[in-house]
N, C-alpha and C positions, 0 to 999 in steps of 0.2 A: 564360516566366520560367526562368532557369537558376540552378543553385546549385552551389557547390563540393561535392566529395565529402565525405560525412560519415564520420568514422572508424569508425562502427559500422554502416554500411550492410549489410555482409555477416555479420551476427550474428543467430542465431535467438533469439526471445523467446517463452517460454511464459507466457501470461497467462490471466486468468480471475477470476471472483468468488471470494470466500472459501469454503473447503471444497469446491472443485470438483475437486480432485485434482491440482493443479499439482505439488506436491512428490513425490507418488508417481510421476507421469509422468516428471519430471526424473530421479528416482533410477533408474527402470527404463531410461530412455533412455540414461543414462550407461553402464549395464552393457551394453546392446546396442551402443552406439557403440564400446565397447572391443573387442568382437568384430569390428568392422569396421576396427580399427586406429586408432581415434580416442580420445584421452584428453580427457575433458570436465572443465571446471571451471565452477562455477555462480556467477553474479553475482546476488545477491538483490536484488530490486526491491520491497522491503517496508519501509514507514516504521516499523514496530514492531520488526522483527527486528534493527534496528541497536543496540537497547539491551541492555546487560548485565543479567542478573538477571531478565529478562522472558522466560522460556522456555516455561512451560506455557500462559499466556494468549495467547501469540502463535503457538502451534503451531510453535515453532522446530524445524528439522530435528534429528533425534536425533543423539546423539554418534556412533552407528554410521554414520549417513549422512554426517556431517561427516568421519569418519575415512576412509571409502571414497572420497568425492568432495570435493575441495577446494571450499570455499564462501567467497565474498567478500561483505562487507556485513553480516556477523553480528557482534554484540557489539563494535561499534566506538565506541560512545558510552555514557557513564554515563546513567542515566535522567534526571538533572537537567541534562544538556547538550543543546544544540540540534543539529539536523541538518535540512538543507533539501533541496528538490528540486534546486536549483542545485548544491549540493555533491554530491549523488548523481550528477548528470550528469558532473561533473568526475572523481569517483572511478571511475565505471563505465568511462569512456574509458581511464583509467590502468590499471585492473585488466585490461581487455580487451587492452590493449597488452602488458602483462606476461605474460598467459596465452599470447598468440600467440607471444611471444618464446621461450617454452618449447616451442613446437611443439604446444601443446594447443588445444582448441576451447572458447571461451567461450560459455555459454548464459545468457541473462537469464531469470530466473524470478520472477514476482510479480504482485501485483494492485494496486499503488499506481500508478494510471495517470497521476497528475500527474507522477510521476517519469519515466514514459515520454515525456510531452509535453516535459518539460524536456530530456530526452536528445535527442529528435528535433528539436524546434523551438527550444529555448532559451526562457528566461523573462525577462520584464522584471524588472529588479532592483527588488524591493519594499523600501520603507524598513524598516530594522530598528527594532524597538520595545523599549522598556526593560522590565526586570522589574517596575518600579514600576507601569507602565501595565497590564501583564498582571494584576498583583494587583488593581489598581483595577477593571478590567473584571470579574474573577472575583468580587470583593466585591459589586459592583453586581448581578451575576447572582444571587448567593446571596440578595440582599435582594428583588429583584423577579421573579426567575425567568427562564429562558432564552426562554420564549415572548415575554415583554416585551422582552427584549434583541433578539430576532429582529425584532419590530415596530419597534424603534428603528432597526435596520439598514435595514429597508424604507423608513423615512422618510429616512435619511441617504444610502443607496446602493441604490435599488431594483433596479438592474441586477445588482449582486452578489447581493442577496437572492433574486432570481428564480432563480438557478442553484444556490442552496444550500438543502438541506432544513432546516426549522426545528430539527431534532434534531442537526444537524451543529455542535455547540457549539464545536468547535475552530476551524473556519473562520469561523463567525460571530464568534467572539472576535477572530480575527486581523484580520478586516475592520474591526471596531470599534476595535481597537488602532491600526491604520494611520490611520483617520480622526481619532482622538483625538490622535495624535502630530503629524499633518501638516495636518489640516483639509481633506484631499483624499480623495475616495472611492477605494477600491481599484480600481474599474472604470476610473477615469481613468488610473491607472498601467498597468493591463493593456492598455488601448487603444493604448498606445504601441507595442506589439509584438503584433499580433493573431495568432491561430493560423492557420497556412497549410496548408490541406489539400493544396494542390498539392505542397508540399515532402514532406509525409508520403507521398502516393501515389507520387510519382516516385522517392524515395530508399529507401523502406521497404516497397515493395509486397509483398515476399515474406517479411518478417521475422516476423510475428505468427502464432503458432498459438494460437488462442483457444478455451478450454474454456467453452462456453456451453450449459447444459442447456435443452432445450426444455420440460421439465416443471419448473415453479417449485417444485412440491411436493417433487420429488426433492431439490432443493438445500436446501429448508427442513429436510427430514429429516436430511440430511447435517450441516447446521449444528447441529441439535439434538443429534445423536449426538456430534459433536465437542465441543460445549460441556459436555455431561454427562460425557464422558471427561476433560475438563480438570478438572472438579470432583473426579472420582475420583482424579486424579493429585495433587491438593493445590493447586489454583489459589488458593484463599483463603489458604492458608498462604504462598504466594508473595507475594501482595499485602500481607499483614500484615508480612512480612519487609521488603518495600520501604518500607512506611510507617514502620517503626521507624528508618529512616535519617534523620538530621537534615536532609539536603539535599532530601529528597523532600517536595514540596508537591502538594496535589490539583490545583492549577491548571496544573501542568507539562504540556506536550504529551504526554509519555509516559504520564502518569497519566490522560489523557483518551482513551486508546485504548479500543476496544470491549472490554467486559468489565471492565477495570480501573476505569473511571469508575463503573460500576454497583456494583462490589465496594466501592469507597470509600463510596458512599452507604449500603451495608449496614452497614459498620463504623461509620459515623457515626450509626447508628440512625435514618436517614431513611426506610428501607424495610425490609420484612421479608425473610427469606430467600427465600420464595416470590416476592415481588415482584422481588428481585434476579435470580433465575433468569429470570423472564419478561422483565425489562428487558434482561438480557444477550442473550437470544435475539432479542428484537425489534431491538436495536441491530445484531446480527450480520446479520439479514435485511435491514435498511436499508442496511448497508454493501454487501452483495451486490447489492442493487438499484442502488445508485449505481455500482458497478463495471460492471455490465452496461450501464448507460446510457452510460458512457464508451466501452465497447467497441463498442456498436452504432452509435456515431457515427463509427467508423473503418471505412470500407468495405474497406480493404486488409488483410484478415486471412483466415487459413484457419480456418474455424469447425468445431469438433468437439464433438459432444454427449457429455459425460462420463457421461451416464446411459444411453447406448445400449449395445446388446449388443456384446460384443467391443471395447469402447472402447479398452482399453489397447493391444492389439496394433495396432489401426488407427492410434492416435495415435502410437505409436512409429515405425511405418512412415512416416507422414507427416512426422514430425520428421527422421527419417534422410534422407528425400529432400531436405528443406531443407538439411540439413548437407552432403550431397554436392554440392548446387548451389553452396554457398558456398565449397567447398574450392578 
């Protein structure tokens, strides 16, 4: 099977689960690359960083980092606006083209692997759903609970349910929305354009530098430290400010991001502060687990353990070798 050349075949991507050190690596890599005569610009591959006003809870790169290294894909949507994997694929190609036209080096950094799949493979166009249906699904979930909604999805679309954790309420909702709108399961739409590992292997064999800790406890501790740091920085104040805006509704995709969803439950007096912290940490660990599952299904990647000794210099050297190869 042959494919036409993809416009991003020769671009490095730094990927990994949440809190694995992607941002730190990309920042230090950009400084090292400059010493080698390369000016780096970063394309963010993160579904939460696109939203304005969501800075602390998304661990958005600092203003210092953004001032030193141009970033693309940050603060490009209001929290009540939509942004999709398909739109990311279009934007990333445009950003990369513009970066290259300046004689600079684009690097993709992030952990939203659905965005990577959309970029590499393309996605079947899924039907758009209306705000009314999203509200209807959210209201039903508030009445019977997400466990019951997940069971409903299992009955409607067992194939989609089998690949989604019960706690992934955003994607469970999306699948139910599509079925409610069209009467057709999401899996049938996706089957029209199945994932092609041969395309991924052939065209992107050297693109991914993946940060995958061997010690799951190391990642969990990193997640805990980062979450507690977010709280110290004023994460709850950030969420409260967002909720004060008339356009912000709890059922919005942005507000269902990890941490934000649990904070809203706390503000609604559905859980205690202690339960909020525990739920936020659990959701972050679940996110990391899902990201690792995505990554381990991709054989064409350069795996580095971010918990290993001398991780940063080793990772920088590996990334520089990839960049030199792509020049």
